[in-house]
VEXKOL-851308 format. One record per residue (C-alpha): residue in three letters; x, y, z. Coordinates in steps of 0.001 Angstrom, whole numbers, plus 500000, padded with zeros to 6 digits. Layout:
BEGIN
<zafi><type>ala</type><east>X</east><north>Y</north><up>Z</up></zafi>
...
***
This chain:
BEGIN
<zafi><type>met</type><east>493524</east><north>505482</north><up>493228</up></zafi>
<zafi><type>lys</type><east>490622</east><north>504868</north><up>491230</up></zafi>
<zafi><type>lys</type><east>488047</east><north>502889</north><up>493633</up></zafi>
<zafi><type>ser</type><east>488103</east><north>499957</north><up>490942</up></zafi>
<zafi><type>leu</type><east>491849</east><north>499231</north><up>491464</up></zafi>
<zafi><type>glu</type><east>491440</east><north>499437</north><up>495269</up></zafi>
<zafi><type>ser</type><east>488765</east><north>497070</north><up>494692</up></zafi>
<zafi><type>gln</type><east>490648</east><north>494345</north><up>492705</up></zafi>
<zafi><type>ile</type><east>493138</east><north>494243</north><up>496010</up></zafi>
<zafi><type>tyr</type><east>490242</east><north>494256</north><up>498583</up></zafi>
<zafi><type>leu</type><east>488948</east><north>490781</north><up>496755</up></zafi>
<zafi><type>gln</type><east>492528</east><north>489160</north><up>496391</up></zafi>
<zafi><type>cys</type><east>493642</east><north>490359</north><up>500229</up></zafi>
<zafi><type>pro</type><east>490411</east><north>489825</north><up>502194</up></zafi>
<zafi><type>leu</type><east>492424</east><north>488677</north><up>505151</up></zafi>
<zafi><type>ile</type><east>494564</east><north>491767</north><up>505975</up></zafi>
<zafi><type>phe</type><east>491558</east><north>494318</north><up>504905</up></zafi>
<zafi><type>arg</type><east>489019</east><north>492982</north><up>507126</up></zafi>
<zafi><type>asn</type><east>488972</east><north>495895</north><up>508817</up></zafi>
<zafi><type>lys</type><east>488761</east><north>498213</north><up>506094</up></zafi>
<zafi><type>his</type><east>484797</east><north>499248</north><up>506926</up></zafi>
<zafi><type>ala</type><east>485947</east><north>499252</north><up>510609</up></zafi>
<zafi><type>gly</type><east>485884</east><north>503426</north><up>510898</up></zafi>
<zafi><type>leu</type><east>488175</east><north>505992</north><up>512093</up></zafi>
<zafi><type>gln</type><east>488390</east><north>504535</north><up>515846</up></zafi>
<zafi><type>val</type><east>490152</east><north>501452</north><up>513777</up></zafi>
<zafi><type>asn</type><east>491862</east><north>502799</north><up>511157</up></zafi>
<zafi><type>leu</type><east>492046</east><north>505036</north><up>507938</up></zafi>
<zafi><type>met</type><east>491081</east><north>502645</north><up>505194</up></zafi>
<zafi><type>gln</type><east>487561</east><north>504866</north><up>504801</up></zafi>
<zafi><type>phe</type><east>489621</east><north>507024</north><up>502909</up></zafi>
<zafi><type>gly</type><east>490810</east><north>504117</north><up>500432</up></zafi>
<zafi><type>phe</type><east>494636</east><north>504187</north><up>498885</up></zafi>
<zafi><type>asp</type><east>495396</east><north>507932</north><up>499068</up></zafi>
<zafi><type>cys</type><east>498101</east><north>507561</north><up>496059</up></zafi>
<zafi><type>gly</type><east>498153</east><north>507503</north><up>492163</up></zafi>
<zafi><type>glu</type><east>497531</east><north>504478</north><up>489866</up></zafi>
<zafi><type>gly</type><east>500898</east><north>504241</north><up>489084</up></zafi>
<zafi><type>trp</type><east>501738</east><north>502455</north><up>491971</up></zafi>
<zafi><type>phe</type><east>498766</east><north>499896</north><up>491946</up></zafi>
<zafi><type>glu</type><east>501383</east><north>497139</north><up>490664</up></zafi>
<zafi><type>ile</type><east>503704</east><north>497910</north><up>493651</up></zafi>
<zafi><type>leu</type><east>500710</east><north>497970</north><up>495998</up></zafi>
<zafi><type>glu</type><east>499195</east><north>494987</north><up>494410</up></zafi>
<zafi><type>asn</type><east>502234</east><north>492679</north><up>495086</up></zafi>
<zafi><type>leu</type><east>503097</east><north>494395</north><up>498610</up></zafi>
<zafi><type>phe</type><east>499679</east><north>493044</north><up>499621</up></zafi>
<zafi><type>leu</type><east>499446</east><north>489455</north><up>497639</up></zafi>
<zafi><type>asn</type><east>502790</east><north>488934</north><up>499849</up></zafi>
<zafi><type>ile</type><east>501453</east><north>489848</north><up>503023</up></zafi>
<zafi><type>glu</type><east>498024</east><north>488084</north><up>502752</up></zafi>
<zafi><type>ala</type><east>500051</east><north>485232</north><up>502155</up></zafi>
<zafi><type>tyr</type><east>502283</east><north>485557</north><up>504823</up></zafi>
<zafi><type>ser</type><east>498930</east><north>486103</north><up>507279</up></zafi>
<zafi><type>arg</type><east>497885</east><north>482789</north><up>505830</up></zafi>
<zafi><type>gln</type><east>500904</east><north>481248</north><up>507022</up></zafi>
<zafi><type>leu</type><east>500095</east><north>483082</north><up>510538</up></zafi>
<zafi><type>leu</type><east>496620</east><north>481917</north><up>510559</up></zafi>
<zafi><type>glu</type><east>497739</east><north>478015</north><up>509604</up></zafi>
<zafi><type>gln</type><east>500274</east><north>478296</north><up>512453</up></zafi>
<zafi><type>gly</type><east>497453</east><north>479367</north><up>515222</up></zafi>
<zafi><type>arg</type><east>497665</east><north>483177</north><up>515694</up></zafi>
<zafi><type>ser</type><east>494014</east><north>484186</north><up>515989</up></zafi>
<zafi><type>ile</type><east>492514</east><north>486207</north><up>513302</up></zafi>
<zafi><type>asp</type><east>492357</east><north>489450</north><up>515695</up></zafi>
<zafi><type>lys</type><east>496479</east><north>489422</north><up>515670</up></zafi>
<zafi><type>leu</type><east>496830</east><north>489045</north><up>512327</up></zafi>
<zafi><type>pro</type><east>498443</east><north>491760</north><up>510128</up></zafi>
<zafi><type>ser</type><east>495727</east><north>494434</north><up>508982</up></zafi>
<zafi><type>gly</type><east>495666</east><north>497256</north><up>507013</up></zafi>
<zafi><type>ala</type><east>495623</east><north>500704</north><up>508421</up></zafi>
<zafi><type>gln</type><east>496401</east><north>503581</north><up>506004</up></zafi>
<zafi><type>val</type><east>497885</east><north>503594</north><up>502190</up></zafi>
<zafi><type>lys</type><east>499025</east><north>507189</north><up>501224</up></zafi>
<zafi><type>glu</type><east>501926</east><north>509015</north><up>499368</up></zafi>
<zafi><type>lys</type><east>503798</east><north>511114</north><up>501869</up></zafi>
<zafi><type>trp</type><east>507109</east><north>513278</north><up>500992</up></zafi>
<zafi><type>gly</type><east>506469</east><north>511564</north><up>497503</up></zafi>
<zafi><type>thr</type><east>506740</east><north>508095</north><up>498006</up></zafi>
<zafi><type>leu</type><east>504428</east><north>505329</north><up>499418</up></zafi>
<zafi><type>cys</type><east>503651</east><north>505160</north><up>502920</up></zafi>
<zafi><type>val</type><east>501951</east><north>501966</north><up>503993</up></zafi>
<zafi><type>tyr</type><east>500870</east><north>501193</north><up>507690</up></zafi>
<zafi><type>ile</type><east>500062</east><north>497863</north><up>508969</up></zafi>
<zafi><type>asp</type><east>498724</east><north>497097</north><up>512420</up></zafi>
<zafi><type>asn</type><east>499892</east><north>493889</north><up>514054</up></zafi>
<zafi><type>thr</type><east>502879</east><north>494031</north><up>512272</up></zafi>
<zafi><type>asp</type><east>506557</east><north>492352</north><up>512373</up></zafi>
<zafi><type>glu</type><east>509885</east><north>492700</north><up>511059</up></zafi>
<zafi><type>his</type><east>509025</east><north>490554</north><up>507852</up></zafi>
<zafi><type>ile</type><east>506520</east><north>492811</north><up>506787</up></zafi>
<zafi><type>gly</type><east>508073</east><north>495774</north><up>507781</up></zafi>
<zafi><type>thr</type><east>510943</east><north>494367</north><up>505247</up></zafi>
<zafi><type>leu</type><east>508364</east><north>494178</north><up>502877</up></zafi>
<zafi><type>ile</type><east>506805</east><north>497506</north><up>503228</up></zafi>
<zafi><type>gln</type><east>510306</east><north>499269</north><up>502999</up></zafi>
<zafi><type>gly</type><east>510899</east><north>497157</north><up>499464</up></zafi>
<zafi><type>ala</type><east>507692</east><north>498985</north><up>498312</up></zafi>
<zafi><type>arg</type><east>508331</east><north>502230</north><up>499663</up></zafi>
<zafi><type>gly</type><east>512063</east><north>502099</north><up>497473</up></zafi>
<zafi><type>arg</type><east>510245</east><north>500953</north><up>494170</up></zafi>
<zafi><type>ser</type><east>507660</east><north>503668</north><up>494601</up></zafi>
<zafi><type>cys</type><east>510873</east><north>506150</north><up>494606</up></zafi>
<zafi><type>leu</type><east>511825</east><north>504819</north><up>491245</up></zafi>
<zafi><type>thr</type><east>507911</east><north>504212</north><up>490055</up></zafi>
<zafi><type>cys</type><east>505907</east><north>507499</north><up>488291</up></zafi>
<zafi><type>glu</type><east>503039</east><north>507470</north><up>490771</up></zafi>
<zafi><type>ile</type><east>500488</east><north>508675</north><up>487751</up></zafi>
<zafi><type>cys</type><east>501487</east><north>506194</north><up>485208</up></zafi>
<zafi><type>gly</type><east>503815</east><north>503412</north><up>486589</up></zafi>
<zafi><type>asn</type><east>506475</east><north>504226</north><up>484072</up></zafi>
<zafi><type>ala</type><east>510553</east><north>504350</north><up>485554</up></zafi>
<zafi><type>gly</type><east>509970</east><north>507915</north><up>487773</up></zafi>
<zafi><type>lys</type><east>512470</east><north>509868</north><up>489931</up></zafi>
<zafi><type>ile</type><east>511523</east><north>512385</north><up>492930</up></zafi>
<zafi><type>ile</type><east>511136</east><north>515707</north><up>491798</up></zafi>
<zafi><type>ile</type><east>511021</east><north>518251</north><up>494314</up></zafi>
<zafi><type>glu</type><east>508938</east><north>521346</north><up>493176</up></zafi>
<zafi><type>thr</type><east>506173</east><north>522902</north><up>495357</up></zafi>
<zafi><type>tyr</type><east>506273</east><north>519652</north><up>497205</up></zafi>
<zafi><type>tyr</type><east>507666</east><north>516104</north><up>496841</up></zafi>
<zafi><type>arg</type><east>506593</east><north>513670</north><up>493940</up></zafi>
<zafi><type>val</type><east>507829</east><north>510571</north><up>491702</up></zafi>
<zafi><type>arg</type><east>506922</east><north>511604</north><up>488119</up></zafi>
<zafi><type>cys</type><east>508534</east><north>510295</north><up>484998</up></zafi>
<zafi><type>glu</type><east>509116</east><north>512731</north><up>482150</up></zafi>
<zafi><type>ser</type><east>505787</east><north>512508</north><up>480840</up></zafi>
<zafi><type>cys</type><east>504335</east><north>513319</north><up>483661</up></zafi>
<zafi><type>arg</type><east>506155</east><north>515713</north><up>485184</up></zafi>
<zafi><type>ser</type><east>503493</east><north>518954</north><up>484355</up></zafi>
<zafi><type>leu</type><east>500498</east><north>516849</north><up>485787</up></zafi>
***
């Protein structure tokens, strides 16, 4: 994903991406979002929901080091794969929903797509299939 799009999400979600520069011993965020721009809206929606939930947890007294924290974002087997540290069932449900939407969304352009199995798994619309 373009760094400019990643930066938009980082700016909107400073709480869950507070450790993005912590290094490989903590998470894999130094590699950025290892997926296409077509999934930007899915990721933005997901992370805004997790950020809002994290703020609620903070207001309820949870310490900042126990709040959800982004660990890795990538494409795996053609679908979106998001890892969050300090997660719970609610966040797991949000992540599963985003993963499900990624199965139907072209990773390149964001239009409706489907999983294609050729050399490897990927989600593409007809227009982007050959890319």
